[in-house]
C-alpha positions in Angstrom: 61.0 -31.0 -40.7 59.9 -32.5 -37.7 60.5 -36.0 -36.9 60.8 -38.5 -33.5 63.8 -39.7 -33.2 65.3 -42.6 -31.1 69.0 -41.9 -29.9 69.4 -44.4 -27.4 67.0 -47.6 -26.8 64.8 -48.6 -23.6 61.2 -47.0 -23.6 59.4 -45.1 -25.8 58.1 -42.1 -23.4 61.9 -42.3 -22.6 63.9 -42.1 -25.9 61.3 -40.7 -28.2 62.4 -37.0 -28.8 60.9 -34.9 -30.8 63.1 -32.7 -33.6 64.1 -30.5 -36.3 66.2 -32.4 -39.2 66.6 -32.0 -42.5 64.2 -32.9 -45.2 64.8 -36.6 -47.0 65.4 -37.2 -50.2 65.2 -40.2 -52.9 67.1 -42.1 -53.6 67.0 -44.5 -56.9 64.2 -46.6 -56.6 62.4 -44.6 -53.5 59.1 -42.4 -53.1 59.0 -39.0 -51.2 56.1 -39.3 -49.4 54.7 -36.5 -47.3 53.1 -38.2 -43.9 49.2 -38.0 -44.3 49.0 -40.4 -41.1 51.5 -43.9 -39.4 49.1 -46.0 -37.6 50.6 -47.3 -34.4 52.4 -50.8 -34.2 54.0 -53.2 -31.7 56.5 -53.2 -33.4 57.6 -49.9 -33.0 57.5 -50.5 -29.2 60.5 -53.1 -29.7 62.1 -50.8 -32.1 62.5 -47.7 -29.5 63.5 -50.7 -26.9 66.1 -52.8 -29.7 64.1 -55.6 -28.9 62.4 -55.6 -32.9 64.2 -58.6 -35.4 65.5 -55.4 -37.2 68.2 -52.8 -36.1 68.0 -49.3 -37.3 71.3 -47.7 -36.9 71.1 -45.3 -33.9 69.2 -42.2 -33.9 66.4 -43.2 -36.0 62.4 -42.9 -37.1 59.9 -45.6 -35.8 56.7 -45.7 -37.2 56.6 -48.9 -40.3 53.1 -48.0 -41.8 52.0 -45.7 -42.6 49.6 -43.9 -46.3 51.1 -41.1 -47.4 50.9 -37.5 -50.7 53.9 -38.8 -52.9 55.9 -35.4 -53.5 58.7 -36.6 -54.5 60.1 -39.4 -57.4 63.9 -41.5 -56.8 65.2 -41.8 -60.0 64.0 -44.8 -62.4 60.9 -44.6 -60.0 58.2 -44.8 -63.3 54.9 -46.7 -61.2 54.1 -44.1 -59.4 53.2 -39.9 -60.2 54.3 -37.0 -57.7 50.7 -36.7 -55.9 49.8 -39.8 -55.6 48.7 -41.2 -52.2 50.3 -44.9 -51.4 50.6 -46.6 -48.1 53.3 -49.0 -47.1 56.3 -49.5 -44.7 59.0 -46.5 -45.2 62.4 -47.1 -45.1 63.5 -47.4 -41.5 65.9 -45.4 -40.3 63.6 -43.4 -41.6 60.5 -44.5 -40.4 56.5 -42.3 -40.4 56.5 -40.7 -36.9 57.5 -37.7 -38.7 56.4 -34.9 -41.4 57.9 -36.4 -44.5 59.3 -40.3 -44.8 61.1 -42.5 -48.2 59.5 -45.7 -49.1 60.4 -48.3 -51.6 59.1 -47.9 -54.6 58.7 -51.8 -54.9 57.1 -52.2 -51.7 54.4 -49.3 -51.8 51.1 -49.8 -52.9 48.2 -47.4 -54.1 46.3 -45.9 -51.4 42.7 -47.9 -51.9 39.9 -45.1 -53.0 37.4 -46.4 -50.2 39.4 -45.9 -46.7 40.7 -42.2 -45.3 44.5 -41.2 -44.4 43.8 -43.0 -40.8 42.6 -46.7 -41.6 44.7 -46.8 -44.2 47.6 -45.8 -43.2 46.9 -49.3 -41.0 45.8 -51.1 -43.4 49.3 -52.6 -44.2 51.3 -55.1 -41.9 47.7 -56.3 -39.9 45.4 -56.8 -42.8 48.2 -58.7 -44.8 49.3 -60.5 -41.8 46.0 -61.2 -41.4 45.1 -62.7 -44.5 48.6 -64.9 -45.2 47.3 -66.1 -41.9 44.0 -67.2 -43.1 43.9 -67.8 -46.3 47.3 -68.4 -47.8 49.0 -69.9 -43.7 46.3 -72.4 -42.4 43.7 -72.0 -45.7 40.5 -71.7 -43.1 37.3 -72.6 -44.8 33.5 -70.9 -44.1 31.9 -72.8 -40.9 35.5 -72.9 -39.0 35.5 -71.6 -36.1 38.6 -69.2 -35.8 40.6 -68.0 -32.2 42.1 -65.0 -32.2 44.2 -63.7 -29.3 44.9 -59.9 -28.4 41.8 -59.5 -30.4 41.9 -56.1 -30.3 45.1 -55.6 -31.4 46.2 -54.4 -34.3 46.7 -57.6 -36.5 43.8 -58.9 -34.0 41.7 -56.9 -35.6 42.4 -57.6 -38.9 42.2 -61.1 -38.7 38.8 -61.3 -37.0 37.3 -58.6 -39.7 38.8 -61.6 -42.0 37.9 -64.4 -40.2 34.0 -62.7 -40.5 34.4 -62.1 -43.9 35.5 -65.5 -44.9 32.6 -66.9 -43.4 34.4 -68.5 -40.1 32.6 -67.6 -36.8 34.8 -65.9 -35.0 36.2 -66.4 -30.5 38.0 -63.2 -29.9 40.2 -63.6 -26.5 41.1 -59.3 -25.6 41.9 -58.0 -22.0 39.9 -55.9 -20.0 35.9 -55.3 -20.7 37.1 -51.5 -23.3 38.9 -54.6 -25.6 35.6 -56.7 -25.3 33.2 -54.5 -26.6 36.1 -52.7 -29.8 36.3 -56.6 -30.5 32.3 -56.8 -30.4 32.1 -54.3 -32.2 34.8 -56.3 -34.9 32.2 -58.2 -35.7 32.9 -61.5 -33.2 31.0 -64.0 -32.3 32.1 -64.6 -29.1 34.5 -62.2 -27.0 35.9 -63.4 -24.1 37.5 -62.0 -21.3 41.4 -63.6 -20.7 40.3 -61.0 -17.1 37.8 -63.3 -16.0 36.9 -65.8 -18.2 39.3 -69.5 -18.4 39.3 -69.0 -22.6 39.7 -72.8 -22.6 36.0 -73.7 -22.0 34.3 -71.6 -23.2 36.7 -72.9 -26.3 35.0 -76.4 -25.6 31.3 -74.9 -25.2 31.0 -72.4 -27.8 31.9 -75.3 -30.8 30.4 -78.1 -28.9 33.7 -79.5 -27.4 35.4 -79.7 -30.8 37.8 -77.0 -30.5 39.1 -74.4 -32.3 39.4 -75.5 -36.5 42.3 -72.5 -36.8 44.0 -70.6 -33.5 46.1 -67.0 -34.4 47.9 -66.3 -31.9 50.3 -63.0 -32.0 51.1 -63.4 -27.5 52.3 -66.7 -27.5 53.6 -67.3 -24.2 50.1 -68.7 -22.0 48.5 -68.3 -24.9 49.9 -70.8 -26.9 50.1 -73.4 -24.8 46.3 -73.1 -23.6 45.2 -73.1 -27.0 46.8 -76.2 -27.5 44.2 -77.3 -24.4 41.4 -76.1 -27.0 42.1 -76.8 -30.3 40.1 -79.7 -32.7 41.0 -82.5 -34.5 43.5 -81.6 -38.1 43.3 -77.5 -36.4 46.1 -75.0 -37.1 47.4 -73.1 -34.4 49.2 -70.1 -36.6 52.5 -68.4 -34.6 52.0 -64.6 -35.0 55.1 -63.3 -32.8 54.9 -62.9 -29.5 54.2 -59.4 -27.3 53.6 -61.6 -23.9 57.3 -61.6 -24.3 58.1 -65.8 -24.0 58.4 -67.7 -26.8 56.8 -71.5 -26.1 58.4 -74.3 -26.5 55.9 -77.0 -28.3 55.3 -80.4 -27.2 55.4 -81.8 -30.7 54.4 -85.4 -29.2 50.6 -83.6 -28.2 51.0 -82.2 -31.3 51.0 -85.6 -33.0 48.8 -87.1 -30.7 45.8 -84.1 -31.5 46.7 -84.3 -34.4 46.6 -80.5 -35.1 49.2 -78.4 -36.8 51.9 -75.9 -35.9 52.5 -72.8 -38.9 55.0 -69.9 -38.4 53.9 -66.7 -40.3 57.3 -64.0 -40.9 55.1 -61.3 -43.2 57.8 -59.9 -44.4 60.0 -62.8 -45.8 57.9 -62.6 -48.8 58.8 -59.5 -49.1 62.5 -60.8 -51.0 61.2 -64.3 -52.4 57.4 -63.7 -52.9 56.5 -60.2 -54.3 53.9 -60.8 -55.9 52.0 -63.2 -53.6 52.2 -59.4 -51.2 51.2 -57.9 -54.3 48.0 -60.3 -54.7 47.4 -59.5 -51.4 46.8 -55.6 -51.7 44.8 -56.3 -54.5 41.9 -58.5 -52.7 42.5 -56.1 -49.6 41.7 -53.8 -52.0 38.4 -54.5 -53.0 37.8 -56.0 -49.5 37.0 -52.7 -48.6 36.0 -51.4 -51.7 33.6 -53.7 -50.7 32.6 -53.3 -47.3 34.4 -56.0 -46.2 37.4 -54.5 -43.6 37.8 -51.1 -42.9 40.6 -50.4 -39.5 38.5 -48.9 -37.1 40.2 -46.3 -35.8 40.4 -45.4 -32.3 42.0 -42.8 -31.6 43.0 -39.9 -34.4 46.7 -37.8 -32.8 48.5 -35.4 -33.4 52.2 -36.0 -34.5 53.3 -34.0 -30.8 51.4 -37.2 -29.4 53.6 -39.9 -30.5 56.0 -40.9 -27.9 52.9 -41.1 -25.3 50.8 -43.0 -28.2 53.9 -45.3 -28.0 54.2 -45.4 -24.6 50.1 -46.7 -23.5 50.7 -48.9 -26.4 53.8 -51.1 -25.1 51.9 -51.2 -21.7 49.0 -52.6 -22.9 46.7 -49.7 -22.7 45.1 -48.7 -25.5 42.2 -50.3 -27.3 42.2 -50.7 -31.0 44.1 -48.8 -33.5 46.1 -45.6 -33.0 46.7 -43.6 -36.3 48.9 -40.2 -35.9 48.1 -37.8 -38.5 50.7 -34.6 -38.9 47.9 -32.0 -40.3 46.0 -32.8 -37.2 
């Protein structure tokens, strides 16, 4: 089989190599899948750099999210059959940027029929993160204002669609006119280009001075700091990650005097601590996809040979929307 592998840590363009490797075999409790599509995610960039919280042994294949066809079953697997189309996270160190991957049957889900392979491959991480952030952690309400940073990115674009489906007014913050156009297409009510506009004042103007009820922040750094200046009374800032590379130090006295909450979300912990909630979320996302309420917008459908360049561009911040790699393309 063909697979992208990382033998030493560094920038994706420098360390990803396309190789022939032995075919995989599923262990007990695992599925062997033919990769139909693998979506690009920022954790793939961090994996290459050695900056992700999970550090698989070298060499490894990145690719943390996929849609695949089951071609083999490990011992004890009864809930799936050969030929099933599934989505979820492959088992590192054998990630999704390959012709074959292995997945734990406990964290695999039936692929929604309403989505094609590329769309389905982008549903697990971004949309589950967005759903848990908005519905379980911040409990967003219809009519509230949601501010989404990096709204054209993987988790940000999911949050925009999920916010609109929840009845919220959505403000998207992006960097550049192409990303602004993409975010408008997602359905955002207001799009702010941080390269040319002050989002703090724009949020205040849009909300008649009230501020955002929920801030979805996968960026950290200055985005977080400025968000505290336009957060509403009883607002909630949900901390998703730190794509800026800077982890902010929140002023708890400021949270006290302005009466807002700072909430963290580590979606991956639910797999270990509350897998039933993950299943409930997947069922709801499948329903929403069937109803046309959500649909991952794939901006680039690329071949497997394009992985190194695509992941490099994602890390450089020059991609717009979701990238998906289809080995059969």
